[in-house]
PDB file of N, CA, C and O in Angstrom:
ATOM      1  N   UNK A   1     142.011 123.509  92.831  1.00  0.00           N
ATOM      2  CA  UNK A   1     141.666 124.785  92.610  1.00  0.00           C
ATOM      3  C   UNK A   1     140.539 125.076  92.562  1.00  0.00           C
ATOM      4  O   UNK A   1     139.724 124.438  91.896  1.00  0.00           O
ATOM      5  N   UNK A   2     140.164 126.420  93.474  1.00  0.00           N
ATOM      6  CA  UNK A   2     138.296 126.494  93.439  1.00  0.00           C
ATOM      7  C   UNK A   2     137.531 127.365  92.418  1.00  0.00           C
ATOM      8  O   UNK A   2     137.835 128.326  91.711  1.00  0.00           O
ATOM      9  N   UNK A   3     136.492 126.688  92.616  1.00  0.00           N
ATOM     10  CA  UNK A   3     135.798 127.766  91.771  1.00  0.00           C
ATOM     11  C   UNK A   3     135.005 129.059  91.551  1.00  0.00           C
ATOM     12  O   UNK A   3     134.259 129.571  90.716  1.00  0.00           O
ATOM     13  N   UNK A   4     135.496 129.285  92.598  1.00  0.00           N
ATOM     14  CA  UNK A   4     135.652 130.753  92.877  1.00  0.00           C
ATOM     15  C   UNK A   4     136.590 131.665  91.956  1.00  0.00           C
ATOM     16  O   UNK A   4     136.283 132.609  91.229  1.00  0.00           O
ATOM     17  N   UNK A   5     137.786 131.101  92.211  1.00  0.00           N
ATOM     18  CA  UNK A   5     138.629 131.770  91.378  1.00  0.00           C
ATOM     19  C   UNK A   5     138.646 131.965  90.173  1.00  0.00           C
ATOM     20  O   UNK A   5     138.758 133.070  89.643  1.00  0.00           O
ATOM     21  N   UNK A   6     138.465 130.211  89.246  1.00  0.00           N
ATOM     22  CA  UNK A   6     138.007 129.822  88.194  1.00  0.00           C
ATOM     23  C   UNK A   6     136.841 131.374  87.525  1.00  0.00           C
ATOM     24  O   UNK A   6     137.087 132.074  86.542  1.00  0.00           O
ATOM     25  N   UNK A   7     135.907 131.462  88.252  1.00  0.00           N
ATOM     26  CA  UNK A   7     134.488 131.835  87.867  1.00  0.00           C
ATOM     27  C   UNK A   7     135.132 133.236  87.681  1.00  0.00           C
ATOM     28  O   UNK A   7     135.068 133.630  86.516  1.00  0.00           O
ATOM     29  N   UNK A   8     135.828 134.207  88.685  1.00  0.00           N
ATOM     30  CA  UNK A   8     136.424 135.137  88.987  1.00  0.00           C
ATOM     31  C   UNK A   8     136.916 135.760  87.588  1.00  0.00           C
ATOM     32  O   UNK A   8     136.624 136.781  86.966  1.00  0.00           O
ATOM     33  N   UNK A   9     137.958 134.482  87.336  1.00  0.00           N
ATOM     34  CA  UNK A   9     138.759 135.019  86.283  1.00  0.00           C
ATOM     35  C   UNK A   9     137.852 135.230  84.920  1.00  0.00           C
ATOM     36  O   UNK A   9     138.005 136.190  84.164  1.00  0.00           O
ATOM     37  N   UNK A  10     137.065 134.378  84.764  1.00  0.00           N
ATOM     38  CA  UNK A  10     136.216 134.185  83.783  1.00  0.00           C
ATOM     39  C   UNK A  10     135.446 135.725  83.804  1.00  0.00           C
ATOM     40  O   UNK A  10     135.536 136.506  82.857  1.00  0.00           O
ATOM     41  N   UNK A  11     134.819 135.957  84.823  1.00  0.00           N
ATOM     42  CA  UNK A  11     133.725 136.661  84.639  1.00  0.00           C
ATOM     43  C   UNK A  11     134.565 138.469  84.409  1.00  0.00           C
ATOM     44  O   UNK A  11     134.096 139.383  83.731  1.00  0.00           O
ATOM     45  N   UNK A  12     135.637 138.490  85.075  1.00  0.00           N
ATOM     46  CA  UNK A  12     136.388 139.784  84.955  1.00  0.00           C
ATOM     47  C   UNK A  12     136.702 139.903  84.193  1.00  0.00           C
ATOM     48  O   UNK A  12     136.962 141.088  83.987  1.00  0.00           O
ATOM     49  N   UNK A  13     137.043 138.856  82.904  1.00  0.00           N
ATOM     50  CA  UNK A  13     137.378 139.449  81.444  1.00  0.00           C
ATOM     51  C   UNK A  13     139.076 139.444  81.286  1.00  0.00           C
ATOM     52  O   UNK A  13     139.724 139.863  80.327  1.00  0.00           O
ATOM     53  N   UNK A  14     139.678 138.710  82.791  1.00  0.00           N
ATOM     54  CA  UNK A  14     141.329 139.018  82.671  1.00  0.00           C
ATOM     55  C   UNK A  14     142.058 137.922  81.900  1.00  0.00           C
ATOM     56  O   UNK A  14     142.154 136.776  82.340  1.00  0.00           O
ATOM     57  N   UNK A  15     142.685 138.403  80.467  1.00  0.00           N
ATOM     58  CA  UNK A  15     143.169 137.591  79.991  1.00  0.00           C
ATOM     59  C   UNK A  15     144.419 136.815  80.184  1.00  0.00           C
ATOM     60  O   UNK A  15     144.786 135.863  79.495  1.00  0.00           O
ATOM     61  N   UNK A  16     144.815 137.152  80.844  1.00  0.00           N
ATOM     62  CA  UNK A  16     146.368 136.613  81.422  1.00  0.00           C
ATOM     63  C   UNK A  16     145.846 135.554  82.231  1.00  0.00           C
ATOM     64  O   UNK A  16     146.111 134.351  82.219  1.00  0.00           O
ATOM     65  N   UNK A  17     144.831 136.410  83.134  1.00  0.00           N
ATOM     66  CA  UNK A  17     144.661 134.803  84.402  1.00  0.00           C
ATOM     67  C   UNK A  17     143.830 133.588  83.609  1.00  0.00           C
ATOM     68  O   UNK A  17     143.887 132.455  84.086  1.00  0.00           O
ATOM     69  N   UNK A  18     143.113 133.819  82.484  1.00  0.00           N
ATOM     70  CA  UNK A  18     142.167 132.902  81.879  1.00  0.00           C
ATOM     71  C   UNK A  18     143.012 132.358  80.829  1.00  0.00           C
ATOM     72  O   UNK A  18     142.573 131.297  80.382  1.00  0.00           O
ATOM     73  N   UNK A  19     144.097 132.768  80.299  1.00  0.00           N
ATOM     74  CA  UNK A  19     145.138 132.054  79.664  1.00  0.00           C
ATOM     75  C   UNK A  19     145.924 130.756  80.789  1.00  0.00           C
ATOM     76  O   UNK A  19     146.070 129.559  80.539  1.00  0.00           O
ATOM     77  N   UNK A  20     146.326 131.519  82.049  1.00  0.00           N
ATOM     78  CA  UNK A  20     147.411 130.483  82.779  1.00  0.00           C
ATOM     79  C   UNK A  20     145.737 129.617  83.342  1.00  0.00           C
ATOM     80  O   UNK A  20     145.961 128.407  83.383  1.00  0.00           O
ATOM     81  N   UNK A  21     144.830 129.806  83.588  1.00  0.00           N
ATOM     82  CA  UNK A  21     143.947 128.636  84.106  1.00  0.00           C
ATOM     83  C   UNK A  21     144.262 127.785  83.047  1.00  0.00           C
ATOM     84  O   UNK A  21     144.865 126.766  83.382  1.00  0.00           O
ATOM     85  N   UNK A  22     143.984 127.944  81.687  1.00  0.00           N
ATOM     86  CA  UNK A  22     143.669 127.194  80.903  1.00  0.00           C
ATOM     87  C   UNK A  22     145.261 126.323  80.498  1.00  0.00           C
ATOM     88  O   UNK A  22     145.256 125.258  79.881  1.00  0.00           O
ATOM     89  N   UNK A  23     145.926 126.677  80.745  1.00  0.00           N
ATOM     90  CA  UNK A  23     147.652 126.080  80.657  1.00  0.00           C
ATOM     91  C   UNK A  23     147.687 124.851  81.653  1.00  0.00           C
ATOM     92  O   UNK A  23     148.216 123.746  81.536  1.00  0.00           O
ATOM     93  N   UNK A  24     146.820 125.515  82.847  1.00  0.00           N
ATOM     94  CA  UNK A  24     146.650 124.702  84.410  1.00  0.00           C
ATOM     95  C   UNK A  24     146.167 123.457  83.651  1.00  0.00           C
ATOM     96  O   UNK A  24     146.876 122.507  83.317  1.00  0.00           O
ATOM     97  N   UNK A  25     144.553 123.641  83.383  1.00  0.00           N
ATOM     98  CA  UNK A  25     143.735 122.754  82.897  1.00  0.00           C
ATOM     99  C   UNK A  25     144.267 121.707  82.264  1.00  0.00           C
ATOM    100  O   UNK A  25     144.340 120.578  82.750  1.00  0.00           O
ATOM    101  N   UNK A  26     144.747 122.110  80.906  1.00  0.00           N
ATOM    102  CA  UNK A  26     145.454 121.240  79.999  1.00  0.00           C
ATOM    103  C   UNK A  26     146.335 120.343  80.527  1.00  0.00           C
ATOM    104  O   UNK A  26     146.196 119.125  80.421  1.00  0.00           O
ATOM    105  N   UNK A  27     147.322 120.935  81.146  1.00  0.00           N
ATOM    106  CA  UNK A  27     148.516 120.013  81.898  1.00  0.00           C
ATOM    107  C   UNK A  27     147.739 119.382  83.070  1.00  0.00           C
ATOM    108  O   UNK A  27     148.476 118.439  83.358  1.00  0.00           O
ATOM    109  N   UNK A  28     146.719 119.335  83.901  1.00  0.00           N
ATOM    110  CA  UNK A  28     146.202 118.496  84.431  1.00  0.00           C
ATOM    111  C   UNK A  28     145.142 117.386  83.419  1.00  0.00           C
ATOM    112  O   UNK A  28     144.765 116.254  83.725  1.00  0.00           O
ATOM    113  N   UNK A  29     144.985 117.798  82.748  1.00  0.00           N
ATOM    114  CA  UNK A  29     144.331 116.615  81.853  1.00  0.00           C
ATOM    115  C   UNK A  29     145.235 116.073  80.847  1.00  0.00           C
ATOM    116  O   UNK A  29     144.826 115.100  80.213  1.00  0.00           O
ATOM    117  N   UNK A  30     146.281 116.489  80.618  1.00  0.00           N
ATOM    118  CA  UNK A  30     147.598 115.386  80.382  1.00  0.00           C
ATOM    119  C   UNK A  30     147.905 114.910  80.856  1.00  0.00           C
ATOM    120  O   UNK A  30     147.940 113.786  80.356  1.00  0.00           O
ATOM    121  N   UNK A  31     148.420 114.961  82.090  1.00  0.00           N
ATOM    122  CA  UNK A  31     148.555 114.307  83.842  1.00  0.00           C
ATOM    123  C   UNK A  31     147.700 113.190  83.978  1.00  0.00           C
ATOM    124  O   UNK A  31     148.141 112.133  84.428  1.00  0.00           O
ATOM    125  N   UNK A  32     146.865 113.281  83.734  1.00  0.00           N
ATOM    126  CA  UNK A  32     145.169 112.085  84.327  1.00  0.00           C
ATOM    127  C   UNK A  32     145.129 111.557  83.065  1.00  0.00           C
ATOM    128  O   UNK A  32     144.707 110.407  83.186  1.00  0.00           O
ATOM    129  N   UNK A  33     145.406 111.866  81.630  1.00  0.00           N
ATOM    130  CA  UNK A  33     144.926 111.000  80.903  1.00  0.00           C
ATOM    131  C   UNK A  33     146.446 110.070  80.408  1.00  0.00           C
ATOM    132  O   UNK A  33     146.408 109.399  79.377  1.00  0.00           O
ATOM    133  N   UNK A  34     147.737 110.134  81.268  1.00  0.00           N
ATOM    134  CA  UNK A  34     148.985 109.626  81.310  1.00  0.00           C
ATOM    135  C   UNK A  34     148.935 108.915  82.407  1.00  0.00           C
ATOM    136  O   UNK A  34     149.999 108.336  82.625  1.00  0.00           O
ATOM    137  N   UNK A  35     147.950 108.697  83.339  1.00  0.00           N
ATOM    138  CA  UNK A  35     148.216 107.950  84.639  1.00  0.00           C
ATOM    139  C   UNK A  35     149.008 108.543  85.245  1.00  0.00           C
ATOM    140  O   UNK A  35     149.654 107.788  85.972  1.00  0.00           O
ATOM    141  N   UNK A  36     149.478 110.214  85.356  1.00  0.00           N
ATOM    142  CA  UNK A  36     150.386 110.432  86.288  1.00  0.00           C
ATOM    143  C   UNK A  36     149.563 110.943  87.536  1.00  0.00           C
ATOM    144  O   UNK A  36     150.160 111.387  88.516  1.00  0.00           O
ATOM    145  N   UNK A  37     148.338 110.884  87.495  1.00  0.00           N
ATOM    146  CA  UNK A  37     147.846 111.242  88.662  1.00  0.00           C
ATOM    147  C   UNK A  37     146.444 110.070  89.359  1.00  0.00           C
ATOM    148  O   UNK A  37     146.047 109.032  88.829  1.00  0.00           O
ATOM    149  N   UNK A  38     146.166 110.426  90.101  1.00  0.00           N
ATOM    150  CA  UNK A  38     145.300 109.420  91.093  1.00  0.00           C
ATOM    151  C   UNK A  38     144.437 110.832  91.467  1.00  0.00           C
ATOM    152  O   UNK A  38     144.682 111.959  91.898  1.00  0.00           O
ATOM    153  N   UNK A  39     143.082 109.910  90.948  1.00  0.00           N
ATOM    154  CA  UNK A  39     142.210 111.700  91.130  1.00  0.00           C
ATOM    155  C   UNK A  39     140.980 110.620  92.665  1.00  0.00           C
ATOM    156  O   UNK A  39     139.872 110.972  93.071  1.00  0.00           O
ATOM    157  N   UNK A  40     141.679 109.545  93.039  1.00  0.00           N
ATOM    158  CA  UNK A  40     140.642 109.402  94.561  1.00  0.00           C
ATOM    159  C   UNK A  40     139.734 108.728  94.518  1.00  0.00           C
ATOM    160  O   UNK A  40     139.289 108.269  95.569  1.00  0.00           O
ATOM    161  N   UNK A  41     138.988 108.354  92.974  1.00  0.00           N
ATOM    162  CA  UNK A  41     137.760 107.650  92.972  1.00  0.00           C
ATOM    163  C   UNK A  41     137.623 106.419  93.543  1.00  0.00           C
ATOM    164  O   UNK A  41     138.099 105.404  93.035  1.00  0.00           O
ATOM    165  N   UNK A  42     136.933 106.439  94.684  1.00  0.00           N
ATOM    166  CA  UNK A  42     136.691 105.201  95.635  1.00  0.00           C
ATOM    167  C   UNK A  42     135.547 104.605  95.201  1.00  0.00           C
ATOM    168  O   UNK A  42     135.693 103.385  95.269  1.00  0.00           O
ATOM    169  N   UNK A  43     134.647 104.862  94.853  1.00  0.00           N
ATOM    170  CA  UNK A  43     133.556 104.217  94.099  1.00  0.00           C
ATOM    171  C   UNK A  43     132.729 105.053  92.515  1.00  0.00           C
ATOM    172  O   UNK A  43     132.535 106.249  92.301  1.00  0.00           O
ATOM    173  N   UNK A  44     132.436 103.953  91.732  1.00  0.00           N
ATOM    174  CA  UNK A  44     131.300 104.945  91.096  1.00  0.00           C
ATOM    175  C   UNK A  44     129.846 104.131  91.037  1.00  0.00           C
ATOM    176  O   UNK A  44     129.589 102.937  90.884  1.00  0.00           O
ATOM    177  N   UNK A  45     128.968 105.370  91.237  1.00  0.00           N
ATOM    178  CA  UNK A  45     127.962 104.513  91.375  1.00  0.00           C
ATOM    179  C   UNK A  45     126.957 105.129  90.437  1.00  0.00           C
ATOM    180  O   UNK A  45     127.174 106.097  89.707  1.00  0.00           O
ATOM    181  N   UNK A  46     125.435 104.218  90.577  1.00  0.00           N
ATOM    182  CA  UNK A  46     124.510 104.816  89.245  1.00  0.00           C
ATOM    183  C   UNK A  46     123.690 106.265  90.069  1.00  0.00           C
ATOM    184  O   UNK A  46     123.903 106.397  91.274  1.00  0.00           O
ATOM    185  N   UNK A  47     123.187 106.830  89.673  1.00  0.00           N
ATOM    186  CA  UNK A  47     122.469 108.044  89.832  1.00  0.00           C
ATOM    187  C   UNK A  47     121.408 107.891  90.794  1.00  0.00           C
ATOM    188  O   UNK A  47     121.370 108.730  91.694  1.00  0.00           O
ATOM    189  N   UNK A  48     120.639 107.085  90.778  1.00  0.00           N
ATOM    190  CA  UNK A  48     119.996 106.950  91.778  1.00  0.00           C
ATOM    191  C   UNK A  48     120.521 106.724  93.057  1.00  0.00           C
ATOM    192  O   UNK A  48     119.946 107.026  94.103  1.00  0.00           O
ATOM    193  N   UNK A  49     121.411 106.290  92.982  1.00  0.00           N
ATOM    194  CA  UNK A  49     122.580 105.617  94.738  1.00  0.00           C
ATOM    195  C   UNK A  49     122.698 107.230  95.220  1.00  0.00           C
ATOM    196  O   UNK A  49     122.753 107.280  96.449  1.00  0.00           O
ATOM    197  N   UNK A  50     122.742 108.306  94.710  1.00  0.00           N
ATOM    198  CA  UNK A  50     123.567 109.678  95.301  1.00  0.00           C
ATOM    199  C   UNK A  50     122.825 110.332  96.582  1.00  0.00           C
ATOM    200  O   UNK A  50     123.435 111.033  97.389  1.00  0.00           O
ATOM    201  N   UNK A  51     121.508 110.046  96.681  1.00  0.00           N
ATOM    202  CA  UNK A  51     121.227 110.453  98.390  1.00  0.00           C
ATOM    203  C   UNK A  51     122.175 109.087  99.279  1.00  0.00           C
ATOM    204  O   UNK A  51     122.840 109.352 100.281  1.00  0.00           O
ATOM    205  N   UNK A  52     122.127 108.370  98.992  1.00  0.00           N
ATOM    206  CA  UNK A  52     122.565 107.571 100.097  1.00  0.00           C
ATOM    207  C   UNK A  52     124.243 107.547  99.839  1.00  0.00           C
ATOM    208  O   UNK A  52     124.961 107.110 100.738  1.00  0.00           O
ATOM    209  N   UNK A  53     124.876 108.072  98.483  1.00  0.00           N
ATOM    210  CA  UNK A  53     126.373 108.691  99.104  1.00  0.00           C
ATOM    211  C   UNK A  53     126.295 109.651  99.157  1.00  0.00           C
ATOM    212  O   UNK A  53     127.286 110.085  98.569  1.00  0.00           O
ATOM    213  N   UNK A  54     125.863 110.247  99.421  1.00  0.00           N
ATOM    214  CA  UNK A  54     125.697 111.878  99.963  1.00  0.00           C
ATOM    215  C   UNK A  54     125.229 112.008 101.769  1.00  0.00           C
ATOM    216  O   UNK A  54     125.119 112.875 102.636  1.00  0.00           O
ATOM    217  N   UNK A  55     125.111 110.965 101.648  1.00  0.00           N
ATOM    218  CA  UNK A  55     124.783 110.508 103.335  1.00  0.00           C
ATOM    219  C   UNK A  55     125.950 110.061 103.936  1.00  0.00           C
ATOM    220  O   UNK A  55     126.343 110.509 105.012  1.00  0.00           O
ATOM    221  N   UNK A  56     126.722 108.913 103.090  1.00  0.00           N
ATOM    222  CA  UNK A  56     127.690 108.404 103.605  1.00  0.00           C
ATOM    223  C   UNK A  56     129.058 109.501 103.563  1.00  0.00           C
ATOM    224  O   UNK A  56     129.990 109.460 104.367  1.00  0.00           O
ATOM    225  N   UNK A  57     128.922 110.472 102.426  1.00  0.00           N
ATOM    226  CA  UNK A  57     129.805 111.531 102.541  1.00  0.00           C
ATOM    227  C   UNK A  57     130.033 112.409 103.609  1.00  0.00           C
ATOM    228  O   UNK A  57     131.115 112.730 104.100  1.00  0.00           O
ATOM    229  N   UNK A  58     128.731 112.819 103.966  1.00  0.00           N
ATOM    230  CA  UNK A  58     128.239 113.872 104.946  1.00  0.00           C
ATOM    231  C   UNK A  58     128.473 112.958 106.464  1.00  0.00           C
ATOM    232  O   UNK A  58     128.914 113.579 107.431  1.00  0.00           O
ATOM    233  N   UNK A  59     128.174 111.573 106.588  1.00  0.00           N
ATOM    234  CA  UNK A  59     129.206 111.128 107.859  1.00  0.00           C
ATOM    235  C   UNK A  59     130.530 110.895 107.730  1.00  0.00           C
ATOM    236  O   UNK A  59     131.253 110.582 108.676  1.00  0.00           O
ATOM    237  N   UNK A  60     130.859 111.017 106.708  1.00  0.00           N
ATOM    238  CA  UNK A  60     132.359 110.780 106.724  1.00  0.00           C
ATOM    239  C   UNK A  60     133.117 109.056 106.795  1.00  0.00           C
ATOM    240  O   UNK A  60     134.168 108.651 107.292  1.00  0.00           O
ATOM    241  N   UNK A  61     132.194 108.483 106.172  1.00  0.00           N
ATOM    242  CA  UNK A  61     132.570 106.963 105.897  1.00  0.00           C
ATOM    243  C   UNK A  61     133.117 106.978 104.766  1.00  0.00           C
ATOM    244  O   UNK A  61     133.244 105.833 104.333  1.00  0.00           O
ATOM    245  N   UNK A  62     133.646 108.055 103.834  1.00  0.00           N
ATOM    246  CA  UNK A  62     133.786 107.594 102.524  1.00  0.00           C
ATOM    247  C   UNK A  62     135.402 108.661 102.416  1.00  0.00           C
ATOM    248  O   UNK A  62     135.540 109.879 102.530  1.00  0.00           O
ATOM    249  N   UNK A  63     136.336 107.654 102.174  1.00  0.00           N
ATOM    250  CA  UNK A  63     137.778 108.779 102.514  1.00  0.00           C
ATOM    251  C   UNK A  63     137.978 109.032 100.948  1.00  0.00           C
ATOM    252  O   UNK A  63     138.568 110.058 100.611  1.00  0.00           O
ATOM    253  N   UNK A  64     137.555 108.223 100.064  1.00  0.00           N
ATOM    254  CA  UNK A  64     137.829 109.151  98.431  1.00  0.00           C
ATOM    255  C   UNK A  64     136.858 109.828  97.807  1.00  0.00           C
ATOM    256  O   UNK A  64     136.046 110.406  98.530  1.00  0.00           O
ATOM    257  N   UNK A  65     136.706 109.919  96.346  1.00  0.00           N
ATOM    258  CA  UNK A  65     135.267 110.367  95.870  1.00  0.00           C
ATOM    259  C   UNK A  65     134.449 109.303  95.343  1.00  0.00           C
ATOM    260  O   UNK A  65     134.605 108.119  95.046  1.00  0.00           O
ATOM    261  N   UNK A  66     133.454 110.218  95.335  1.00  0.00           N
ATOM    262  CA  UNK A  66     132.777 109.125  94.980  1.00  0.00           C
ATOM    263  C   UNK A  66     131.945 109.493  93.392  1.00  0.00           C
ATOM    264  O   UNK A  66     131.451 110.597  93.617  1.00  0.00           O
ATOM    265  N   UNK A  67     131.704 109.245  92.462  1.00  0.00           N
ATOM    266  CA  UNK A  67     131.352 109.650  90.883  1.00  0.00           C
ATOM    267  C   UNK A  67     130.417 109.306  90.533  1.00  0.00           C
ATOM    268  O   UNK A  67     130.477 108.106  90.268  1.00  0.00           O
ATOM    269  N   UNK A  68     129.204 109.853  90.312  1.00  0.00           N
ATOM    270  CA  UNK A  68     127.764 109.450  90.141  1.00  0.00           C
ATOM    271  C   UNK A  68     127.637 109.617  88.365  1.00  0.00           C
ATOM    272  O   UNK A  68     127.711 110.630  87.669  1.00  0.00           O
ATOM    273  N   UNK A  69     127.456 108.420  88.055  1.00  0.00           N
ATOM    274  CA  UNK A  69     127.331 107.777  86.369  1.00  0.00           C
ATOM    275  C   UNK A  69     125.918 108.453  86.020  1.00  0.00           C
ATOM    276  O   UNK A  69     124.866 108.143  86.580  1.00  0.00           O
ATOM    277  N   UNK A  70     126.045 109.418  85.019  1.00  0.00           N
ATOM    278  CA  UNK A  70     124.656 109.828  84.733  1.00  0.00           C
ATOM    279  C   UNK A  70     123.775 108.988  83.927  1.00  0.00           C
ATOM    280  O   UNK A  70     124.251 107.949  83.469  1.00  0.00           O
ATOM    281  N   UNK A  71     122.734 109.245  83.724  1.00  0.00           N
ATOM    282  CA  UNK A  71     121.872 108.184  82.600  1.00  0.00           C
ATOM    283  C   UNK A  71     122.239 108.663  81.394  1.00  0.00           C
ATOM    284  O   UNK A  71     122.464 109.872  81.345  1.00  0.00           O
ATOM    285  N   UNK A  72     122.364 107.990  80.349  1.00  0.00           N
ATOM    286  CA  UNK A  72     122.499 108.473  78.820  1.00  0.00           C
ATOM    287  C   UNK A  72     120.553 108.842  78.366  1.00  0.00           C
ATOM    288  O   UNK A  72     119.529 108.159  78.360  1.00  0.00           O
ATOM    289  N   UNK A  73     120.877 110.215  78.061  1.00  0.00           N
ATOM    290  CA  UNK A  73     119.190 110.404  77.321  1.00  0.00           C
ATOM    291  C   UNK A  73     119.163 109.790  76.083  1.00  0.00           C
ATOM    292  O   UNK A  73     118.130 109.796  75.413  1.00  0.00           O
TER     293      UNK A  73
END
């Protein structure tokens, strides 16, 4: 789902679409928690490694997703 569709639904104030997106989001989270979805995370990195990871993504050296662990405040 693209963020433009979600943003458009919320900015337009169209309640039926907002409810549909909530239902979809709830179901996706339920399936993820149940281990029924594979988010294709290839690597978890520290915040400082983001520039290098972006370069590898740009060069298409990564097939899955890279998740950055944010520092605790």
